[in-house]
C-alpha positions in Angstrom: -29.7 15.0 -81.3 -26.1 15.9 -81.0 -26.3 18.5 -78.4 -29.0 16.0 -76.7 -26.0 13.5 -76.3 -23.8 16.3 -75.4 -26.0 17.0 -72.7 -26.3 13.6 -71.4 -22.7 13.4 -71.1 -22.1 16.8 -69.6 -24.6 15.7 -67.0 -23.1 12.6 -66.4 -19.8 14.0 -66.0 -21.1 16.5 -63.3 -22.8 13.7 -61.3 -19.7 11.8 -61.2 -17.6 14.4 -60.4 -19.8 15.3 -57.2 -20.1 11.6 -56.5 -16.2 11.1 -56.6 -15.8 14.3 -54.4 -18.1 13.1 -51.6 -16.7 9.6 -51.7 -13.2 11.1 -51.4 -14.2 13.3 -48.3 -15.5 10.1 -46.7 -12.4 8.2 -47.2 -9.9 10.9 -46.3 -11.8 11.7 -43.4 -12.1 7.7 -42.6 -8.1 7.2 -43.4 -6.7 10.2 -41.8 -8.7 9.6 -38.7 -7.3 5.8 -38.4 -3.5 7.0 -39.4 -4.2 9.6 -36.5 -5.4 7.7 -34.2 -3.0 4.7 -34.7 0.1 6.7 -34.8 -0.9 8.9 -31.8 -2.1 5.6 -30.0 1.4 3.7 -30.6 3.0 7.0 -29.7 1.6 7.4 -26.3 1.4 3.7 -25.2 5.5 3.1 -26.0 5.9 6.8 -24.3 4.3 5.5 -21.2 5.3 2.2 -21.5 9.0 3.3 -21.4 8.5 6.5 -19.4 9.0 9.0 -21.7 7.9 12.0 -20.6 8.2 14.8 -24.1 7.2 18.1 -22.3 9.8 17.2 -19.1 7.6 19.1 -16.8 8.5 18.8 -13.5 6.1 19.4 -10.2 7.3 21.9 -8.5 6.5 24.5 -5.6 8.2 27.0 -6.9 6.4 29.8 -8.9 8.5 29.8 -12.0 8.9 27.1 -14.6 12.2 28.6 -15.7 15.1 26.2 -15.6 18.5 27.1 -14.6 21.2 27.3 -17.6 24.4 25.5 -16.8 26.8 26.9 -19.3 30.5 25.8 -18.7 33.8 27.2 -20.9 34.9 25.3 -23.4 38.1 25.4 -25.0 38.5 27.5 -28.0 38.8 24.9 -30.6 35.4 23.6 -29.7 34.1 26.7 -30.7 36.0 27.2 -34.0 33.8 25.3 -36.2 30.3 25.1 -34.1 28.5 25.4 -37.7 
C-alpha cells in the first residue's frame, strides 16, 4: 500500500512540475513581450518627440561614412590625470 501512495505522489509531483513549467513559459513570454514593447515603444516615442537620433547617421552623397576626427592639443596638465 505504501508503494501505491508513493507512486501517486510522485506522479502528482511530476504533473504539477510539468504544469508549472508550461505556465512559466507562457507568463514569461507575455511579461517579457510587454516589457519589451512598452520599453522600446516609449523610448521610440520620446526619441521622436525630442528629435533624438541615436546613431547620428547623416544622409550625405559621399561614398564614405567615416567622420573626420578633430583633435586639438591640450595643455600638459590636462593629460596628467586622464585615467
